[in-house]
N, C-alpha and C positions, 0 to 999 in steps of 0.2 A: 618770423620765428628765429629764435636764437640758435646758433650752432652749438652742438655739444661736442666737446673735445673728447675724442676716444683715446684713452691711454691704454696702451697694450704693454704687457710685461714681456721681457725676452723669454724665449723657451728655456726652461731650467731642468727639464727631465724629472719633474716632480720631486726634486730634492735628492735624487739618487746620484751618487758619484761613482764613476767607473774607475776603480782603483787598479783593475787588472791590466789596464792599458799602460800604466807606468811601470817601467822596469827599474828596480833598485839594485845597486851594487851590494855585494856581500854574499855570504854562503847561503845556499838554498837548502833548507832543512825541512824534512817531512815531520808531521806531527809525532810520529813514532820516535824519531830521533830526539825531539825535544822532551818527550816523556822519559825516555831512557836516560838522557843526561840529567834530568831533574832527580830521578831515583838514585843515580850514581852519586850526585852531589849530596843528597840527603844522607845516604849511607856513609859517605866520607865524613860528613859533619858529625854524625853519631859516633863514628870510630874515634874521631879527634876528641869528642866530648868525654867519652868513657875510657880513654886510654891513659889517663893520668892518675 
């Protein structure tokens, strides 16, 4: 009988990547802070648009 080559794939975690393990440098912002800054920027842009 001929031998069958068993090819195995390396464990990949089913395509899931664990991003929380990597620390990045930079400011840590909460979602509330991002929303607040976006609103402030939008208001600032509107003020500049209609101030002339």
